[in-house]
C-alpha positions in Angstrom: -36.3 54.5 54.4 -36.3 50.8 56.3 -39.0 48.3 55.7 -42.8 48.6 57.4 -42.7 47.0 60.8 -46.2 45.0 59.8 -45.1 43.2 56.6 -41.4 42.3 59.2 -44.0 40.6 61.7 -46.3 38.9 59.0 -43.2 37.2 57.7 -42.3 36.5 61.4 -45.7 35.1 62.3 -45.7 33.0 59.2 -41.8 31.6 59.9 -43.0 30.6 63.2 -46.3 28.9 62.4 -44.7 26.7 59.9 -41.8 25.8 62.1 -45.4 25.1 64.9 -47.2 23.0 62.3 -44.7 21.5 60.0 -42.1 19.5 61.2 -40.3 19.0 57.8 -40.1 23.2 57.9 -37.6 22.7 60.4 -35.2 20.8 58.6 -31.9 22.4 57.1 -32.9 21.2 53.6 -36.0 22.7 53.8 -34.2 26.7 54.9 -32.0 26.0 52.0 -34.3 25.3 49.6 -36.3 28.0 50.5 -33.1 30.5 50.2 -33.1 29.2 46.7 -36.4 29.9 45.6 -36.3 33.3 47.3 -33.2 34.5 45.4 -34.7 34.2 42.3 -38.1 36.0 43.7 -36.0 39.1 45.4 -33.3 39.7 42.4 -36.1 40.0 40.0 -38.0 42.0 42.8 -35.2 44.3 43.1 -35.5 45.1 39.5 -39.0 45.4 40.0 -38.9 47.8 42.8 -36.9 50.6 40.9 -39.4 50.1 38.2 -42.6 50.5 40.2 -41.1 53.3 42.3 -41.1 55.5 38.7 -44.7 54.6 38.6 -43.9 51.9 35.8 -44.6 48.2 35.6 -42.3 45.9 33.9 -44.4 42.4 32.7 -41.2 40.9 30.5 -39.3 40.0 33.4 -40.5 36.6 33.3 -40.1 36.3 29.0 -36.5 37.7 29.5 -35.6 35.1 32.1 -36.9 32.4 29.3 -34.8 34.0 26.5 -32.0 34.7 28.6 -31.7 31.1 29.6 -32.0 29.8 26.3 -29.0 32.1 25.3 -26.9 31.4 27.9 -27.5 27.4 27.4 -26.7 27.6 23.8 -23.8 29.4 24.1 -22.6 26.9 27.0 -23.3 23.7 24.8 -22.4 25.2 21.5 -19.8 22.5 20.2 -17.7 25.4 18.6 -17.5 27.5 21.7 -16.4 24.4 24.2 -14.2 23.7 21.5 -12.2 26.6 21.4 -12.6 27.9 24.9 -13.2 24.6 27.1 -14.3 25.5 31.0 -14.0 29.0 29.7 -17.0 28.5 28.1 -18.8 29.3 31.1 -18.0 32.6 31.6 -18.5 33.4 28.1 -22.2 31.9 28.6 -23.1 34.1 31.7 -21.8 37.2 29.9 -23.7 36.5 27.2 -27.1 36.0 28.9 -26.0 39.3 31.1 -26.0 40.9 27.8 -29.0 39.9 26.3 -30.7 40.9 29.6 -29.2 44.6 29.4 -30.3 44.6 26.0 -34.0 43.7 26.8 -34.3 45.9 29.5 -32.8 48.7 27.5 -35.2 47.9 24.7 -37.8 48.5 27.0 -36.8 51.5 28.4 -36.0 52.9 24.6 -39.8 52.2 23.4 -41.0 54.2 26.9 -38.8 57.2 26.8 -38.2 57.7 23.1 -41.7 56.5 21.8 -43.6 58.0 24.7 -45.3 55.0 25.2 -46.8 53.5 28.7 -44.9 50.9 30.5 -47.6 48.7 30.5 -48.2 48.3 27.0 -44.5 48.1 25.9 -43.8 45.4 28.5 -46.8 43.9 27.8 -46.0 43.7 23.7 -42.1 42.5 24.8 -43.6 39.8 27.3 -44.8 37.9 24.4 -41.8 39.0 21.4 -38.8 37.4 24.3 -40.9 34.6 25.0 -41.3 34.2 21.3 -37.9 34.8 20.2 -37.0 32.4 22.7 -39.1 29.6 21.6 -38.0 30.4 18.2 -34.3 30.0 19.1 -35.0 26.4 20.6 -37.8 25.1 18.5 -39.7 25.1 21.9 -37.0 22.4 22.8 -35.1 22.8 26.0 -31.3 23.1 25.5 -29.6 21.1 27.9 -27.4 18.0 27.9 -26.7 15.9 24.8 -26.2 12.2 24.0 -22.5 10.5 24.5 -22.3 10.4 20.6 -22.5 14.0 20.1 -19.2 16.5 19.3 -17.5 16.6 22.7 -20.6 15.4 24.3 -18.3 14.5 27.8 -16.6 17.9 28.0 -20.0 20.3 27.2 -22.1 17.5 29.9 -19.5 18.1 32.4 -19.5 21.9 32.1 -23.3 22.3 32.3 -23.5 19.5 35.2 -20.9 20.0 37.3 -19.7 23.5 36.8 -22.5 25.7 35.8 -24.6 24.0 38.3 -22.9 25.3 40.9 -24.1 28.8 40.5 -27.7 27.7 41.1 -27.1 24.2 43.4 -23.7 25.1 45.0 -23.0 26.0 48.5 -20.6 27.8 50.7 -21.0 25.9 53.7 -24.7 25.3 54.3 -25.8 28.5 52.7 -26.3 28.4 49.1 -24.5 30.5 46.7 -27.5 31.8 44.8 -28.4 33.5 48.1 -25.3 35.1 48.6 -25.4 36.1 45.2 -29.2 37.6 46.1 -27.7 39.2 49.5 -25.0 41.3 47.2 -27.8 42.7 44.7 -30.0 43.3 47.2 -27.3 45.1 49.9 -26.2 47.3 46.6 -29.2 48.2 45.2 -30.6 49.5 48.8 -26.9 51.5 48.8 -27.9 52.7 45.4 -31.7 53.7 46.0 -31.2 55.3 49.5 -27.9 56.9 49.3 -27.3 57.8 45.7 -28.4 60.7 43.6 -29.9 58.1 41.0 -31.9 56.9 43.6 -33.0 60.0 44.4 -34.1 60.7 40.8 -35.8 57.6 40.9 -38.1 58.7 43.9 -38.6 62.2 42.2 -39.4 61.0 39.1 -42.0 58.5 40.4 -44.0 61.1 42.8 -44.2 64.0 40.1 -42.5 63.6 37.1 -43.3 67.0 36.1 -41.6 68.5 39.1 -38.7 66.1 38.4 -38.3 68.0 34.9 -38.6 71.3 36.4 -36.0 70.5 39.1 -33.8 70.0 36.1 -33.6 66.0 36.3 -33.3 63.8 33.1 -36.3 62.0 33.5 -35.8 60.0 30.1 -32.5 58.9 31.2 -33.7 57.9 34.6 -36.4 56.0 33.2 -34.0 54.0 30.5 -31.5 53.3 33.6 -34.3 52.0 35.2 -35.4 49.6 32.6 -32.1 48.7 32.0 -31.6 47.4 35.5 -34.4 45.4 35.8 -33.3 43.7 32.4 -30.1 43.1 33.9 -31.2 41.7 37.2 -33.8 39.5 35.2 -30.6 38.1 33.4 -28.8 37.5 36.8 -32.1 35.3 38.2 -32.2 33.8 34.4 -29.2 32.5 35.1 -29.6 31.1 38.6 -32.7 29.2 37.5 -31.0 28.0 34.4 -28.1 26.2 36.4 -30.7 24.7 39.1 -32.9 23.2 35.7 -29.3 22.1 34.5 -31.1 23.8 31.3 -32.3 26.4 29.0 -35.7 26.2 28.5 -37.9 28.3 26.7 -40.7 28.3 29.0 -38.6 29.3 31.8 -39.7 32.1 34.1 -43.3 31.8 33.2 -45.6 33.9 35.8 -42.3 35.3 37.8 -43.6 38.7 36.6 -46.7 37.9 38.8 -44.1 36.8 41.7 -41.9 40.0 41.7 -44.7 42.1 41.5 -46.4 40.3 44.6 -43.5 40.7 46.1 -42.7 44.5 45.6 -46.3 45.3 46.6 -46.2 43.4 49.3 -43.2 44.4 50.6 -45.0 48.2 50.7 -44.0 49.7 47.4 -46.7 51.9 46.4 -47.9 51.1 42.6 -48.8 54.9 42.1 -44.4 55.5 42.8 -42.6 57.3 44.6 -42.4 55.5 47.6 -41.0 51.5 48.9 -37.7 50.1 49.5 -35.1 47.2 48.7 -35.5 45.9 51.9 -39.2 45.6 52.3 -39.2 44.1 48.8 -36.9 41.5 49.9 -39.2 40.7 52.8 -41.8 40.6 50.6 -40.1 37.9 48.3 -39.3 36.0 51.7 -43.3 36.1 52.3 -44.2 34.6 49.0 -41.6 32.2 48.9 -42.5 31.0 52.3 -46.1 30.7 51.7 -45.4 28.4 48.4 -43.0 26.1 50.2 -45.6 26.0 53.1 -48.5 25.3 50.9 -46.2 22.7 49.1 -45.1 20.8 52.3 -48.8 20.5 53.2 -49.5 19.1 49.8 -51.8 21.9 48.7 -51.9 22.2 44.8 -50.1 24.6 43.0 -53.4 25.8 41.5 -54.0 27.5 45.0 -50.6 29.0 45.5 -51.3 31.4 42.3 -55.1 32.1 44.2 -53.0 32.7 47.1 -50.6 35.0 45.2 -53.0 36.9 43.3 -55.2 37.5 46.4 -52.1 38.9 48.3 -51.2 41.3 45.4 -54.9 42.4 45.6 -54.9 43.1 49.6 -51.8 44.8 49.4 -53.1 47.0 46.3 -56.2 47.6 48.5 -54.1 48.4 51.6 -51.9 50.8 49.2 -55.3 52.8 48.1 -56.7 53.1 51.1 -53.3 54.7 52.8 -53.4 56.9 49.8 -56.9 58.3 49.9 -56.4 59.1 53.6 -53.3 61.1 52.8 -55.2 63.1 50.5 
């Protein structure tokens, strides 16, 4: 299944309109900034796509980003870890962060499948709990560079500032590394969702859960995998975001669940489950990021960005509901 032609046209109209009306948008650094921002939106949007196709929701993705960010930064900046592993602490920190994201997603899936709880309630609860854990671990303060008189300060700061930041702020030629990471994830997820047996199971579970059970599909295992994937991708996005911020901040990722949901529904994934695709969600993420950048370039308040994003979600859901009613 390919992306909806309508949203592709909308994206092109927005891009052309900004290019005509905003000279700074035509500069290379503007496109690089856009690519960096959309990489985060699209990665968490991919995870949200799997979830929403099963007729679920994951409100915890932004909080997972905050939690993963502080865990990753905590490992990376730990004097004992740096003393033992040196620059290898970076690999350990990334593995630790990804592990935390997998665990968070697995917990969501376990609560939904084993305790028979609604995804909205479970992920609403973990949205608060994961953010709370991040605050507790850091006492509400960011984990970043340390003063020169701290143990191994030079080495620790060098790893964070000169090596780890390459993930979110480095380039391969003119293209941000984060954009390459996002592209690889989008392609891999598209193949999994559109060409694998697991992908077919995801669609069938979302379309009709009881029919999926009667067809011999292990619905619980499918849902468990879906929420674990969402946690994993939230962790990857968190690591990119942390490397951009050059610190692990417990407040990082606040509101990103809104951007993820907006990208997915604007990209044509039905909140009722069973339909949608990864490419559409990626285009939806690009639309959201482009609109936000356009508002920034025109000096429009960030508060209006929230209003616009909320309006886009409402409009996309209205269209989805209208189409569904006509089919029925």
